[in-house]
C-alpha positions as CSV (number, residue, x, y, z in Angstrom):
1,M,26.1,-17.3,-12.7
2,T,23.3,-14.7,-12.7
3,T,24.4,-11.1,-12.6
4,I,22.1,-8.6,-10.9
5,H,22.8,-4.9,-11.4
6,V,21.9,-3.0,-8.2
7,A,22.0,0.8,-8.3
8,H,22.0,3.3,-5.5
9,S,23.0,6.8,-4.7
10,P,26.7,7.7,-3.9
11,D,25.6,8.7,-0.3
12,S,26.8,7.5,3.0
13,D,23.4,6.0,4.0
14,D,23.1,3.9,0.8
15,A,26.7,2.9,1.0
16,F,26.2,1.7,4.6
17,M,23.1,-0.2,3.5
18,F,24.9,-2.0,0.6
19,Y,28.2,-2.5,2.4
20,A,27.9,-6.2,3.1
21,L,26.8,-6.9,-0.4
22,A,29.6,-4.8,-1.9
23,A,32.3,-6.2,0.4
24,G,31.3,-9.9,0.0
25,K,30.2,-10.2,3.6
26,I,27.1,-12.3,2.9
27,D,26.4,-15.5,1.0
28,T,24.7,-14.4,-2.3
29,E,23.8,-18.0,-3.2
30,G,25.5,-17.9,-6.7
31,L,24.2,-14.4,-7.6
32,T,26.8,-11.8,-8.7
33,Y,25.9,-8.2,-7.8
34,V,27.3,-5.4,-9.9
35,H,26.9,-2.0,-8.1
36,E,26.2,1.2,-10.0
37,L,26.3,4.5,-8.3
38,Q,24.4,7.6,-9.5
39,D,22.3,10.4,-8.1
40,I,18.7,9.6,-7.2
41,E,17.2,11.6,-10.1
42,S,19.3,9.8,-12.6
43,L,18.3,6.4,-11.1
44,N,14.6,7.5,-11.3
45,Q,15.0,8.2,-15.0
46,R,16.8,4.9,-15.6
47,A,14.1,3.0,-13.8
48,M,11.5,4.7,-16.0
49,R,13.3,3.0,-18.9
50,G,13.4,-0.3,-17.1
51,E,17.2,-0.5,-17.3
52,L,18.0,-1.8,-13.9
53,E,17.0,-5.1,-12.1
54,V,17.3,-3.6,-8.7
55,T,17.6,0.1,-7.9
56,A,17.0,2.8,-5.3
57,V,14.2,5.2,-6.4
58,S,12.3,8.0,-5.0
59,I,8.9,7.0,-3.6
60,H,7.5,9.8,-5.8
61,A,9.0,8.2,-8.9
62,Y,7.5,4.8,-8.0
63,A,4.2,6.3,-8.9
64,Y,5.3,6.0,-12.5
65,L,7.1,2.7,-12.1
66,S,4.6,0.4,-10.5
67,D,3.7,-1.4,-13.8
68,Q,7.4,-2.6,-14.1
69,Y,8.7,-2.6,-10.5
70,A,7.6,-3.8,-7.1
71,L,8.9,-2.3,-3.8
72,L,11.2,-4.5,-1.8
73,P,10.2,-4.6,1.9
74,H,13.8,-3.6,2.8
75,G,15.8,-0.5,2.0
76,A,13.4,2.3,2.8
77,S,14.6,5.8,3.6
78,M,11.9,7.1,5.9
79,G,12.0,10.5,7.6
80,D,10.6,10.0,11.1
81,R,9.8,13.6,12.0
82,Y,12.7,14.8,9.8
83,G,13.3,14.9,6.1
84,P,14.2,17.3,3.3
85,R,14.8,20.7,4.7
86,L,13.7,24.0,3.1
87,V,16.3,26.7,3.8
88,A,16.8,30.4,3.0
89,R,19.4,33.1,3.6
90,E,17.1,35.0,6.0
91,P,14.6,33.7,8.5
92,A,11.3,33.0,6.7
93,S,7.8,31.5,7.5
94,R,5.5,29.2,5.5
95,A,3.7,32.2,4.1
96,D,6.9,33.4,2.6
97,V,7.4,30.3,0.5
98,R,4.6,31.1,-1.9
99,G,5.8,32.2,-5.3
100,K,9.5,31.9,-4.6
101,R,12.3,30.5,-6.8
102,I,13.3,27.3,-5.0
103,A,16.2,25.0,-5.9
104,I,14.9,21.4,-6.1
105,P,16.9,18.2,-6.5
106,G,14.7,16.8,-9.3
107,P,11.1,16.5,-10.6
108,L,10.6,12.9,-9.5
109,T,12.2,13.2,-6.0
110,S,10.0,12.7,-3.0
111,A,11.4,16.0,-1.6
112,Y,9.8,17.8,-4.5
113,L,6.4,16.1,-4.1
114,A,6.4,16.8,-0.3
115,L,7.2,20.5,-0.9
116,R,4.4,20.8,-3.6
117,L,2.0,19.3,-1.0
118,Y,3.3,21.8,1.6
119,E,3.1,24.8,-0.8
120,P,1.7,24.3,-4.3
121,V,2.7,27.7,-5.7
122,F,6.4,28.3,-6.3
123,T,8.9,28.2,-9.2
124,P,11.1,25.1,-9.1
125,V,14.7,25.5,-10.2
126,F,16.0,21.9,-10.8
127,T,19.5,21.8,-9.5
128,P,22.0,18.9,-8.7
129,F,21.4,18.0,-5.1
130,D,24.9,18.8,-4.1
131,A,24.8,22.3,-5.6
132,I,21.6,23.5,-3.8
133,E,23.3,24.9,-0.8
134,D,25.6,27.0,-3.0
135,A,22.7,28.2,-5.1
136,V,21.0,29.6,-2.0
137,V,24.2,31.0,-0.5
138,D,25.1,32.7,-3.8
139,G,21.6,34.2,-4.2
140,E,20.8,32.3,-7.4
141,V,17.5,31.2,-5.8
142,D,15.3,32.4,-2.9
143,M,15.3,29.1,-1.1
144,G,16.6,25.6,-1.5
145,L,15.3,22.1,-0.6
146,L,18.1,20.1,0.9
147,I,18.4,16.3,0.8
148,H,21.2,14.0,1.9
149,E,24.0,15.5,4.1
150,G,23.0,19.1,3.5
151,Q,20.2,18.5,6.0
152,L,22.9,18.5,8.8
153,T,25.3,21.2,7.5
154,F,23.2,24.1,6.3
155,G,23.6,26.1,9.5
156,E,27.4,26.1,9.0
157,R,26.8,28.1,5.8
158,G,24.7,30.7,7.7
159,L,21.4,29.4,6.2
160,H,18.1,29.3,8.1
161,L,15.5,26.5,8.3
162,V,12.2,27.5,6.9
163,A,10.5,24.1,7.2
164,D,11.3,20.4,7.7
165,M,9.2,18.3,5.4
166,G,9.3,15.2,7.6
167,E,8.1,17.1,10.7
168,W,5.4,18.9,8.6
169,W,4.2,15.5,7.2
170,F,4.1,14.0,10.7
171,Q,2.0,16.9,12.0
172,E,-0.4,16.3,9.0
173,T,-0.6,12.5,9.2
174,G,1.2,11.1,12.3
175,L,3.3,9.0,9.9
176,P,6.9,9.0,8.8
177,L,7.7,10.6,5.4
178,P,8.6,7.9,2.8
179,L,11.4,9.3,0.7
180,G,13.2,6.4,-1.0
181,G,12.9,2.7,-1.5
182,N,14.4,-0.1,-3.3
183,V,12.5,-1.7,-6.2
184,V,12.9,-4.9,-8.2
185,R,11.8,-5.5,-11.7
186,K,8.7,-7.7,-11.8
187,D,9.9,-9.8,-14.8
188,L,12.7,-11.4,-12.7
189,G,10.1,-13.9,-11.3
190,S,9.2,-14.7,-7.7
191,A,12.1,-17.2,-6.9
192,L,14.8,-14.8,-7.9
193,T,13.0,-11.8,-6.4
194,A,12.8,-13.6,-3.1
195,K,16.5,-14.4,-3.1
196,I,17.4,-10.7,-3.9
197,S,15.1,-9.5,-1.2
198,R,16.7,-11.8,1.3
199,H,20.2,-10.7,0.3
200,L,19.3,-7.0,0.6
201,R,17.8,-7.5,4.1
202,D,20.9,-9.5,5.2
203,S,23.1,-6.7,3.9
204,I,21.2,-4.0,5.9
205,A,21.2,-6.2,9.0
206,Y,24.9,-6.9,8.7
207,G,25.7,-3.2,8.5
208,L,23.6,-2.4,11.5
209,Q,25.3,-5.2,13.5
210,H,28.8,-4.3,12.3
211,R,28.4,-0.5,12.4
212,V,32.1,0.4,12.6
213,G,33.1,-1.5,9.4
214,A,30.0,-0.3,7.6
215,L,30.6,3.3,8.6
216,D,34.3,3.0,7.5
217,H,32.9,2.0,4.0
218,A,30.3,4.7,4.1
219,M,32.8,7.5,4.9
220,Q,34.0,7.3,1.3
221,Y,30.7,8.9,0.3
222,A,30.1,11.3,3.3
223,R,30.9,14.4,1.2
224,G,32.9,16.3,3.9
225,L,30.9,15.2,7.0
226,D,33.1,14.2,9.9
227,R,32.6,10.7,11.3
228,S,30.2,11.8,14.0
229,K,27.9,13.6,11.6
230,A,28.1,10.8,9.1
231,D,27.1,8.4,11.8
232,T,24.2,10.6,12.7
233,F,23.1,10.9,9.1
234,V,23.3,7.2,8.5
235,G,21.3,6.6,11.6
236,M,18.6,8.9,10.3
237,Y,18.1,6.8,7.2
238,V,19.3,3.3,8.0
239,N,17.3,1.9,10.9
240,D,14.4,-0.3,11.8
241,W,12.3,1.3,9.0
242,T,15.0,0.2,6.6
243,L,14.9,-3.5,7.7
244,D,11.1,-3.5,7.0
245,Y,8.5,-0.8,6.3
246,G,6.1,-2.4,8.7
247,E,2.4,-1.6,8.5
248,R,2.9,2.1,9.4
249,G,5.6,2.5,6.7
250,R,3.4,0.8,4.1
251,R,0.5,3.0,5.0
252,A,2.7,6.1,4.8
253,V,3.8,5.2,1.2
254,R,0.2,4.7,0.1
255,L,-1.0,7.9,1.7
256,F,1.9,10.0,0.3
257,L,1.1,8.8,-3.2
258,E,-2.6,9.2,-2.7
259,R,-2.2,12.8,-1.6
260,G,0.0,13.4,-4.7
261,V,-2.8,12.0,-6.9
262,E,-5.5,14.0,-5.2
263,A,-3.5,17.2,-5.6
264,G,-3.0,16.6,-9.3
265,L,0.7,16.3,-8.8
266,I,0.8,12.7,-9.8
267,T,-0.9,12.2,-13.1
268,Q,-2.2,8.6,-12.8
269,P,-3.6,6.4,-10.0
270,V,-1.0,4.3,-8.3
271,T,-1.2,0.6,-7.2
272,V,1.5,0.1,-4.6
273,E,2.9,-3.4,-4.6
274,F,5.3,-4.8,-2.0
275,V,7.3,-8.0,-2.5
276,D,6.6,-10.4,0.4
277,G,9.5,-11.5,2.6
């Protein structure tokens, strides 16, 4: 019996994606999956150390992982004209972002790379993603970059949207913003990798086909969202892009990382490698 450690964020969208795998709804052909849940920045750091066979990572972090890991074709979180949202206590424009103290969910997150491409000059204040809203409300920082459910709830806290990174990226490139993906360690070999890839796709497809059960499971990780908002959030990040990046999605990943390299934000050239199938 081969055991595969699969790691992802404790978020409603990732929980939805891995529901069928976690609940034994699909045939795993003799593989045993052990699920590990941690915030995305912790997973990025663990992947840098090669600790996990399969894990969710930020696309930004993949720039430094491509020697050890390949991107699975399934499991992408793509922002199709939406994405991480920059918010402030008062209305503000793009010009106001320069030089500000901004709460950021981690140095390897795609949100951070996108914001640096949008405005290179600001002071990042690295903050746990679920504490960013509070940091802005409490005045500890000038602005905050929200990922996960905060993208839907900031208005309830009286905060104002400064910029949506996904919409900005679309205006720049006409492509969706690649935020997260699932990677597999290359040393597992092609046969095992193909099997894992198939199981992951089956899990995502099962969730999309059995939305009520998958959403029931995901609600454990919805961090205060009501069911309707959780459903909206899951729909933002588990959809056709998640079943397969497709050609546009693959192009978006390559372009996002290329722009990071060109801007000097990513310190080495990146070869993006997708697992087939």
